[in-house]
C-alpha positions as a Python dict, from the first residue, in 0.01 Angstrom:
ca = {
    (1, 'M'): (0, 0, 0),
    (2, 'R'): (-32, 123, 352),
    (3, 'I'): (76, -186, 639),
    (4, 'I'): (-93, -143, 991),
    (5, 'D'): (1, -237, 1303),
    (6, 'A'): (-298, -457, 1389),
    (7, 'T'): (-152, -586, 1755),
    (8, 'P'): (-371, -531, 2051),
    (9, 'P'): (-200, -381, 2294),
    (10, 'K'): (-31, -592, 2635),
    (11, 'N'): (-310, -484, 2880),
    (12, 'F'): (-592, -603, 2640),
    (13, 'P'): (-845, -815, 2766),
    (14, 'G'): (-787, -1147, 2835),
    (15, 'Q'): (-1178, -1226, 2723),
    (16, 'V'): (-1375, -1035, 2525),
    (17, 'I'): (-1715, -1066, 2336),
    (18, 'V'): (-1675, -934, 1976),
    (19, 'L'): (-1989, -802, 1717),
    (20, 'D'): (-1880, -803, 1381),
    (21, 'N'): (-2081, -499, 1165),
    (22, 'D'): (-1998, -603, 866),
    (23, 'L'): (-2112, -925, 870),
    (24, 'A'): (-2406, -846, 1093),
    (25, 'E'): (-2560, -653, 837),
    (26, 'R'): (-2507, -969, 620),
    (27, 'Q'): (-2579, -1264, 846),
    (28, 'P'): (-2687, -1098, 1168),
    (29, 'N'): (-2726, -1504, 1351),
    (30, 'K'): (-2329, -1487, 1297),
    (31, 'A'): (-2237, -1171, 1465),
    (32, 'F'): (-2076, -1230, 1745),
    (33, 'Y'): (-1778, -1400, 1868),
    (34, 'L'): (-1580, -1461, 2157),
    (35, 'R'): (-1220, -1353, 2084),
    (36, 'V'): (-969, -1541, 2367),
    (37, 'Q'): (-607, -1531, 2451),
    (38, 'V'): (-424, -1788, 2521),
    (39, 'S'): (-91, -1725, 2565),
    (40, 'E'): (137, -1409, 2428),
    (41, 'T'): (119, -1463, 2045),
    (42, 'K'): (-186, -1676, 2046),
    (43, 'V'): (-568, -1598, 2021),
    (44, 'T'): (-847, -1814, 1978),
    (45, 'I'): (-1154, -1738, 1849),
    (46, 'V'): (-1491, -1959, 1966),
    (47, 'P'): (-1783, -1830, 1759),
    (48, 'L'): (-2141, -1765, 1960),
    (49, 'D'): (-2354, -1843, 1628),
    (50, 'G'): (-2773, -1732, 1690),
    (51, 'E'): (-2659, -1510, 1887),
    (52, 'V'): (-2816, -1130, 1779),
    (53, 'T'): (-2783, -944, 2110),
    (54, 'L'): (-2555, -867, 2364),
    (55, 'P'): (-2695, -980, 2643),
    (56, 'G'): (-2754, -1344, 2461),
    (57, 'A'): (-2378, -1305, 2347),
    (58, 'R'): (-2255, -1285, 2666),
    (59, 'N'): (-2477, -1569, 2824),
    (60, 'A'): (-2384, -1865, 2559),
    (61, 'A'): (-1986, -1756, 2620),
    (62, 'V'): (-2074, -1863, 3048),
    (63, 'R'): (-2263, -2153, 2954),
    (64, 'S'): (-1947, -2265, 2735),
    (65, 'G'): (-1726, -2200, 3046),
    (66, 'Y'): (-1557, -1896, 2943),
    (67, 'H'): (-1558, -1505, 3113),
    (68, 'P'): (-1583, -1199, 2920),
    (69, 'T'): (-1501, -885, 3084),
    (70, 'H'): (-1509, -682, 2811),
    (71, 'W'): (-1646, -611, 2451),
    (72, 'L'): (-1597, -441, 2147),
    (73, 'E'): (-1809, -325, 1841),
    (74, 'T'): (-1563, -391, 1504),
    (75, 'R'): (-1665, 12, 1359),
    (76, 'I'): (-1582, 157, 1727),
    (77, 'G'): (-1189, -86, 1779),
    (78, 'Y'): (-1195, -52, 2152),
    (79, 'P'): (-1273, -259, 2457),
    (80, 'A'): (-1575, -147, 2693),
    (81, 'R'): (-1615, -356, 3024),
    (82, 'L'): (-1912, -549, 3071),
    (83, 'D'): (-2094, -477, 3431),
}
């Protein structure tokens, strides 16, 4: 077994919409979630169930009181800034 370090870098954005590509193939309505950095060591995941597009996921996060600045696809693995 090879151990990998999956710890994001210190400058990783605090609120990132994530598209889980593998889950999207099985359950498209559960493809998106919001990753919120609560503290240096704690992350909260907010499901964005029912959203199947990035604009829809972003709107759902904003309606819930969040302010995501980036998004990423799990297959790509690095955050891209939302415009």
